[in-house]
N, C-alpha and C positions, 0 to 999 in steps of 0.2 A: 504494500500500500504506500502510495506516495504521500509526501508531506501535505499537499493540497487536499487530498481526499480525506486524510485523518483530521485535518482542521475543519473541513466541512461536516464530517461525521460528528465531531465534538460540538459544533455549532447546532446541529440538528438535535442532538441529545439535550443540550442546554435549553433549547427552545421548547422541547417536549416537557422537560422538568418545569420550566417557567409556566407553561400552559397548565400543567397539572396543579401547580401551586395556586394559580389564580382560580382554577375550577374548584379546588378544595375550599378556598376561602369563600367563594360564592355559594357553594353548597352549604357550608356551615351557616352563613348569614341567612340564606333563604329558608333553611329548615327551621331556624329559630324565629323567623318573622311571624308565623301564625301564633306563636305563644304570646306575643305581645298583644295581638288583637283579642285573644281569648282570655286575657288575664282578668277581665271583669267577672268571669264566672268562677265560683269556688271549685276546688277539685271535687270530683264526684266521690261521695262517701262509699266505703266498702259496704257490701250487703252484710247485715248483722245476722247472728244466729236467731235472735228473737225479732221476728218481722215487725212487731208493733213498735220497735225502737227506730225503724227506718224513718228518715225525714227527707222527703223529696220536694220541699217547698222551693228550693233553688231552681227547679225545672219550670217555675212560673215564667221565667225569662226564656223564650223560645231559642235564643242564641246558645243557651247552655245545654240544649238537648242534642247529644251527639251519639248516644248509645241506641242500638236497635230497640231495646226494651223501654226506653224513656217514654214512649207513647202510652204504655200501660202503667208506668210508675207515676205519671202525673196526668190525670184527665181533668182539665179545668171544668168547674161547674158554674163559675161566675167570674166576673172581671177582677174581683178582689183576689189577693194572693192566697189566703187561707182556705178557700173553698175548692176542694178537689177530691177526687177518688183515686186511690192507688190499688191496682190489682196485681196479683202475683201467684206463684205456685212453685212447687218443688217436687221432684221425683228422686227418690233414693232407692237404689237396688243394691243388695249385698248377697253374694253367694257364700254359703257356709258348707263345709264338709269336715266331719270329725271322724277319725279312725279309732274304733274301739272305745266309744264313750263309756265312762264308768266301768271300765275293765270288762266290757261285754254285757253288762247288766241292762243296758238300754237297747232298743231296736237298732240294728245296724243299717246304715244308709250308704250303700256303695257309691251312689252318685251325688250325694249332697242335696242341698235344697236352696231355694231362692227366697230371700226376704225382700219385700217391697213396701215402700211408703209413699203415699201421694198426699200432697197438701195443696189446697186452693184457699186464697184469702182475699178479703177486700178491706180496705182501710178508708173510711169516709170521714173527711174533715169538713165541718160546717162552721168555718170561722175559728176564732181562738178558743171558744168555750165548749164546743160540741164535737165529739169524735166517737165514731162507732167502728170497732174492729171485730171482724168475724172470720173464723177459720174452719174449714172443713178438712178432716183428716181421715185417711183410710189406710190400714196396714193389712198386708196379705202375706201368706206363706204358701209356697208352691213346692211340691215334690218331697216333703219331709215324710220319712217312714214313720208311721204312727200318727200322722196328721199334726195339725198345729197345736201347740200348747196354749190353753185358754189364757187370755189376758197377757200373754208373753209374746207369742208369734203373730197373733191376729186380732185386730180390732176393726171390724169391717166398715164402720162409719161412726165418726165422732164429730160433734159440732162444739166449737168453743167461741 
C-alpha cells in the first residue's frame, strides 16, 4: 500500500468515527427529549397486591395514559377529577405435583394437579367522600387425585 492510499484510508476511518460520534450524541439527545415533554405526568405506580390500594387519579390527564390497560384503570364518569370507575382482574395458575405425600398415606397423583384463581373487581369513586369497591373471586382445582380439599383447593364463587 502506498503512502497516499494509507493516508486516504486513515482519513476515511477518521470521518467514519466522527460521523459515529455525532450520530451517538444525536441519538442520546433525541431519546431523552420525550422525557422532558412527559415530565408533567407522575411515574405510573406499581400495581399493588391489594387492589383497593390502587390510585389511578393521575390518569385524569389524558396525556398520562400510555399503558394499554389505562383505558380500564380510569373510566371518567364526570368532568371532575375524582369521579371515575376502575376495572381490573387477575388470573393465577399454579401446577403442583408431590411425590409420595405423607410417606404414601395420601392418594398418589402421578400427574399432579392445577390450581387456578380468577379475580374481577370494580372500584367506583364518586368524589372525595364516596367509594365502592367490589371483588368477585373464584378458585378451582383440576386433576387432583381424591378431588379438591374443601375450603383449601376450591372456593367456586366468593363476593367481597
